[in-house]
C-alpha positions as CSV (number, residue, x, y, z in Angstrom):
1,M,87.9,117.7,92.1
2,N,86.0,117.3,95.3
3,W,88.5,115.8,97.8
4,K,85.8,114.2,99.8
5,R,84.7,112.2,96.8
6,Y,88.3,111.5,95.7
7,A,89.5,110.3,99.1
8,I,89.9,106.6,99.6
9,T,87.6,105.8,102.5
10,V,89.2,103.1,104.6
11,L,87.2,103.5,107.7
12,V,83.4,104.1,107.9
13,V,81.8,105.0,111.2
14,L,78.0,104.5,111.5
15,I,76.5,106.8,114.1
16,A,73.1,107.4,115.6
17,A,71.5,110.8,115.8
18,H,72.2,111.2,119.5
19,I,75.9,110.8,119.2
20,T,77.6,114.2,119.6
21,G,81.3,113.3,119.2
22,F,83.9,113.7,116.5
23,V,83.7,110.9,113.9
24,I,86.0,109.9,111.1
25,H,84.6,110.4,107.6
26,A,87.6,109.3,105.6
27,V,91.3,108.6,105.7
28,I,93.2,110.2,102.8
29,L,96.5,108.6,102.2
30,A,99.5,110.8,101.3
31,D,99.8,109.4,97.8
32,D,96.1,110.0,97.1
33,Y,96.5,113.7,96.8
34,K,95.7,114.7,93.2
35,A,98.0,117.6,93.8
36,L,100.9,115.3,93.7
37,V,100.3,115.0,90.0
38,D,99.3,118.5,89.3
39,Q,102.2,120.2,91.0
40,K,105.2,121.1,88.9
41,L,108.3,120.0,90.8
42,R,111.1,121.7,89.0
43,T,114.1,121.0,91.3
44,A,115.5,118.2,93.4
45,G,114.9,120.4,96.5
46,E,111.2,120.8,95.6
47,L,110.9,117.0,95.2
48,Y,112.6,116.3,98.5
49,R,110.4,118.8,100.3
50,F,107.3,117.3,98.7
51,M,108.1,113.6,99.2
52,V,109.8,113.7,102.6
53,D,108.7,116.8,104.5
54,Q,105.1,116.4,103.5
55,F,104.9,112.6,103.7
56,N,101.7,112.4,105.8
57,Q,98.4,110.7,106.8
58,T,95.3,112.8,106.7
59,V,92.0,112.2,108.4
60,L,88.7,114.0,107.7
61,V,86.7,114.3,110.9
62,Q,83.1,115.5,111.2
63,A,82.6,117.6,114.3
64,P,79.3,118.2,116.2
65,A,77.4,121.2,114.9
66,E,78.0,123.3,118.0
67,V,81.8,123.1,117.8
68,R,83.5,126.4,117.0
69,E,87.1,127.2,116.1
70,A,88.0,128.0,119.7
71,D,86.8,124.6,120.7
72,V,89.0,122.9,118.0
73,V,92.0,124.8,119.4
74,V,91.3,123.4,122.8
75,V,91.0,119.7,121.7
76,L,94.0,120.0,119.4
77,Q,96.1,121.5,122.1
78,A,95.2,118.5,124.3
79,L,96.4,116.1,121.6
80,L,99.6,118.0,121.1
81,D,100.4,118.0,124.8
82,R,99.4,114.4,125.4
83,H,101.3,112.7,122.6
84,A,105.0,113.4,122.3
85,T,105.4,112.3,118.7
86,L,103.1,115.1,117.5
87,R,105.7,117.5,118.8
88,L,108.7,115.8,117.1
89,R,111.4,117.8,115.6
90,V,113.8,116.2,113.1
91,D,117.4,117.4,113.1
92,R,119.5,116.5,110.1
93,N,123.2,116.3,110.4
94,G,124.6,118.1,107.3
95,A,127.8,116.2,107.2
96,S,126.6,112.6,107.8
97,G,123.0,113.0,106.6
98,E,121.8,111.2,109.8
99,W,118.5,112.2,111.4
100,S,117.9,112.6,115.1
101,L,114.5,113.1,116.7
102,L,113.9,115.6,119.5
103,V,110.7,116.1,121.5
104,P,110.2,119.5,123.2
105,D,108.1,119.7,126.4
106,A,104.3,119.7,126.4
107,G,102.9,123.2,125.9
108,T,105.7,124.3,123.6
109,V,103.7,123.7,120.4
110,D,100.8,126.1,120.1
111,A,97.7,124.6,118.5
112,R,96.6,128.0,117.3
113,Q,99.7,128.0,115.0
114,C,98.8,124.6,113.7
115,L,95.1,125.4,112.8
116,H,93.8,127.3,109.8
117,T,90.2,128.1,109.3
118,I,88.2,128.5,106.1
119,D,84.5,129.1,105.4
120,A,84.2,126.5,102.6
121,F,86.4,123.6,101.5
122,S,88.7,123.8,98.5
123,D,91.5,121.7,97.1
124,E,93.9,124.6,97.3
125,A,93.3,125.1,101.0
126,L,94.0,121.4,101.8
127,V,97.2,121.4,99.8
128,A,98.3,124.6,101.5
129,A,97.6,123.0,104.9
130,R,99.6,120.0,104.0
131,S,102.5,122.2,102.8
132,R,102.8,123.7,106.3
133,L,104.2,120.4,107.6
134,N,107.9,120.8,108.3
135,P,109.7,118.2,110.5
136,A,112.8,120.3,110.7
137,T,110.8,123.0,112.6
138,G,108.7,120.6,114.6
139,A,105.6,121.2,112.4
140,M,104.3,117.6,112.5
141,L,100.6,118.5,112.7
142,S,98.6,120.8,110.5
143,A,94.8,121.1,110.8
144,L,92.2,122.7,108.6
145,W,88.8,123.7,110.0
146,V,85.9,124.2,107.6
147,S,83.5,126.3,109.6
148,N,80.5,126.0,107.3
149,T,80.4,122.2,107.5
150,S,82.0,121.6,110.9
151,E,84.7,119.5,109.2
152,L,88.2,119.1,110.5
153,F,91.1,117.9,108.4
154,V,93.9,116.6,110.6
155,I,97.2,116.2,108.7
156,V,100.1,114.5,110.6
157,H,103.5,113.7,109.2
158,H,103.9,109.9,108.9
159,L,106.9,109.9,111.2
160,A,104.5,110.7,114.0
161,V,101.6,108.3,113.4
162,D,100.4,105.0,112.0
163,A,97.0,103.6,111.4
164,V,96.6,102.4,115.0
165,S,97.5,105.9,116.2
166,W,94.4,107.4,114.7
167,R,92.2,105.2,116.8
168,I,93.9,106.5,119.9
169,M,93.8,110.2,118.8
170,L,90.1,110.0,117.8
171,E,89.3,108.6,121.2
172,D,91.3,111.4,122.9
173,L,89.7,114.0,120.6
174,N,86.3,112.9,121.9
175,I,87.4,112.7,125.5
176,A,88.8,116.2,125.2
177,W,85.6,117.5,123.6
178,A,83.3,115.9,126.2
179,Q,85.3,117.4,129.1
180,H,85.5,120.8,127.4
181,R,81.8,120.8,126.5
182,A,81.0,120.1,130.2
183,G,83.1,123.0,131.3
184,Q,85.8,120.8,132.8
185,P,89.5,121.1,132.4
186,V,90.8,118.8,129.7
187,A,92.7,115.9,131.2
188,L,93.5,113.0,128.7
189,P,94.3,109.5,130.0
190,T,98.0,109.0,130.8
191,G,100.0,105.8,131.2
192,G,101.4,103.4,128.7
193,T,104.9,103.1,127.2
194,S,106.4,106.2,125.6
195,F,107.6,106.0,122.0
196,Q,111.1,106.9,123.3
197,R,111.2,104.0,125.6
198,W,110.0,101.7,122.9
199,A,112.7,102.9,120.5
200,A,115.3,102.3,123.2
201,L,113.9,98.8,123.8
202,L,114.2,98.0,120.0
203,N,117.7,99.3,120.0
204,D,118.7,96.9,122.8
205,Y,116.7,94.0,121.2
206,A,118.6,94.5,117.8
207,R,121.8,93.8,119.7
208,H,120.6,90.7,121.4
209,Q,122.8,87.7,120.4
210,D,119.9,85.7,119.0
211,V,118.9,88.6,116.7
212,V,122.5,89.2,115.6
213,A,122.8,85.5,114.8
214,S,119.8,85.7,112.4
215,A,121.4,88.4,110.3
216,D,123.0,86.0,107.8
217,A,119.7,84.2,107.3
218,W,118.0,87.5,106.4
219,K,120.8,88.3,104.0
220,R,120.3,85.0,102.2
221,V,116.6,85.8,101.8
222,T,117.4,89.1,100.1
223,Q,120.0,87.6,97.8
224,V,118.2,84.6,96.4
225,S,115.4,86.4,94.5
226,G,115.7,87.3,90.9
227,T,112.4,89.2,90.7
228,A,113.9,92.6,90.0
229,A,115.6,91.3,86.9
230,L,112.2,90.2,85.5
231,L,110.4,93.4,86.1
232,P,110.1,95.8,83.1
233,A,112.5,98.7,83.1
234,V,111.2,101.8,84.7
235,Q,110.1,104.5,82.2
236,P,110.1,107.8,84.1
237,A,107.9,109.5,81.5
238,V,105.2,106.9,81.6
239,D,105.4,105.2,85.1
240,T,103.9,108.0,87.1
241,F,101.1,108.3,89.6
242,A,98.9,109.9,87.0
243,T,99.1,106.8,84.7
244,A,98.8,104.2,87.4
245,G,96.0,101.7,87.2
246,H,93.7,100.8,90.1
247,L,91.9,97.6,90.7
248,S,89.4,97.0,93.6
249,V,87.9,93.5,94.2
250,Q,85.4,92.4,96.8
251,L,85.1,88.9,98.0
252,D,81.6,87.4,98.4
253,A,80.5,86.0,101.8
254,E,81.1,82.4,100.8
255,T,84.7,83.0,99.6
256,T,85.4,85.2,102.6
257,S,84.2,82.5,105.0
258,M,86.3,79.9,103.2
259,L,89.4,82.1,103.5
260,L,88.9,82.8,107.2
261,G,87.8,79.3,108.1
262,A,88.2,76.2,106.0
263,A,91.4,77.3,104.1
264,S,93.2,78.4,107.2
265,S,92.3,75.2,109.0
266,A,93.1,72.9,106.1
267,F,96.6,74.3,105.7
268,H,97.3,75.2,109.3
269,A,98.2,78.7,108.2
270,G,97.1,82.2,109.1
271,V,94.9,84.3,106.7
272,Q,97.9,86.6,106.1
273,D,100.0,83.7,105.0
274,I,97.4,82.5,102.5
275,L,96.9,86.0,101.1
276,L,100.7,86.5,100.8
277,I,101.1,83.2,99.0
278,G,98.2,84.0,96.7
279,F,99.9,87.3,95.8
280,A,103.1,85.5,95.1
281,L,101.3,83.1,92.8
282,A,99.8,86.0,90.9
283,A,103.2,87.7,90.7
284,A,104.7,84.5,89.3
285,E,102.0,84.4,86.6
286,F,102.7,88.0,85.7
287,L,106.5,87.6,85.6
288,G,106.6,84.1,84.1
289,D,106.5,82.6,80.7
290,G,102.7,82.4,80.5
291,S,102.5,79.0,82.2
292,G,102.4,80.5,85.6
293,I,105.9,79.2,86.3
294,C,108.2,82.1,87.0
295,G,111.5,80.2,87.4
296,V,112.9,82.5,90.2
297,P,111.8,83.1,93.7
298,I,109.3,85.9,94.2
299,A,110.6,88.7,96.5
300,I,108.0,90.6,98.6
301,D,108.5,93.1,101.4
302,V,105.9,92.4,104.1
303,E,104.7,95.1,106.4
304,G,103.3,94.6,109.9
305,H,101.8,96.8,112.6
306,G,105.0,96.7,114.6
307,R,103.5,96.9,118.0
308,H,105.1,93.7,119.3
309,E,104.8,94.1,123.0
310,E,106.1,90.5,123.6
311,L,109.7,91.8,122.7
312,A,109.9,93.3,126.1
313,R,111.1,91.3,129.1
314,S,108.4,89.9,131.3
315,D,109.8,91.7,134.3
316,N,109.7,95.0,132.5
317,P,106.6,94.9,130.3
318,V,105.4,97.5,127.9
319,D,101.9,98.8,127.0
320,L,101.5,100.4,123.6
321,S,97.7,100.5,123.5
322,R,97.7,104.3,123.9
323,T,101.1,105.2,122.3
324,V,101.0,107.3,119.2
325,G,103.8,106.9,116.7
326,W,105.0,105.1,113.6
327,F,105.6,101.5,114.6
328,T,105.4,99.8,111.2
329,T,107.8,96.9,110.6
330,K,108.9,95.5,107.3
331,Y,110.8,92.3,106.4
332,P,111.7,90.5,103.2
333,V,110.2,87.3,102.0
334,S,111.3,85.1,99.1
335,L,109.0,82.4,97.9
336,S,109.8,79.6,95.4
337,L,106.7,78.5,93.7
338,G,107.8,76.0,91.1
339,G,105.7,73.0,90.1
340,V,102.2,74.6,89.8
341,S,100.8,76.3,86.7
342,W,98.3,79.1,86.6
343,Q,95.7,76.8,85.1
344,Q,96.1,74.5,88.1
345,V,95.8,77.5,90.5
346,I,92.5,78.8,89.1
347,A,91.2,75.2,88.8
348,G,91.9,74.5,92.4
349,D,94.0,71.5,91.4
350,A,95.7,69.3,94.0
351,A,99.0,70.7,93.0
352,L,97.9,74.0,94.4
353,G,97.5,72.5,97.8
354,A,101.0,71.1,97.6
355,A,102.4,74.5,96.5
356,L,100.6,76.2,99.4
357,K,102.0,73.8,101.9
358,D,105.5,74.2,100.5
359,A,105.3,78.0,100.5
360,K,103.9,78.0,104.1
361,E,106.9,76.0,105.3
362,Q,109.2,78.5,103.6
363,L,107.5,81.3,105.6
364,R,107.8,79.2,108.8
365,A,111.5,78.8,108.1
366,L,112.1,82.6,108.3
367,P,113.8,83.9,111.5
368,D,111.5,85.3,114.2
């Protein structure tokens, strides 16, 4: 299996011949490793190490042809020293099982210990690089340099990064390379709000009286759904990554334009709301009696980017535009979609419009 063909490419960067920086070729999600299927995990400890210690995001970066291993060490060291979450260490309390996150000073993590070099790419080398992640020892970043092709795999534990973080790190990677290539000391941009301060802000925000008052409303959302009871029972021998199906669909330009423009305007709803309601309608068809009517609210966990700078006080603002970390948020949604059949959905019947408006109001009724 060639990993570069197997990887799910979620970001494509088109470059001209004169560009000499590092560019992303592919983002490989943690659950896209074929090795997850091939490895034989014999004990609970092996499973924990695999699913928790090695939970990561991986980016394949094409470096300029003149880059050598020593150059990679320099730019990686700059990243490690600039971004605190890349130096995180996770301490686990044996009695309570609680985690605490500690960040050692810049310069204490040696990029040379994080980087391994090979002449030619292999699946085994990538898996070995991933296996070197260990949050308990502060090994949050592992990199693999393929010298023959000038390719760099950067593997970071998910606790330290999210999708937005890669944009920041790629920019810094190129700044560091440009400075180093010009014979200058590497000095990455500073400023912005630290992840530690953001965590403290969220801790305070969670205790605000308005947030505490919304707790009961969120509990009701999680209690009204009966979706779980309708799902087929899990079959451990069958329901595995190896047997999972995959479906990719592309919208044509006309449909995309309608989704982004006419549909959003007609229902005074965001694109994300319409997509969420569409997913709930499809789930109702799958879980229902064949008529598209499910009979119970559809429960969905909704994720967001989590970088909500507006949560800070106006007299003490935050700037997360250059902060690396895992900011993802998740909240429950429960949608009742009675009164519209699947035939009406696919036909674009007037009943679909009414169902969309009703579901939109249910979303609007959720606490902020």
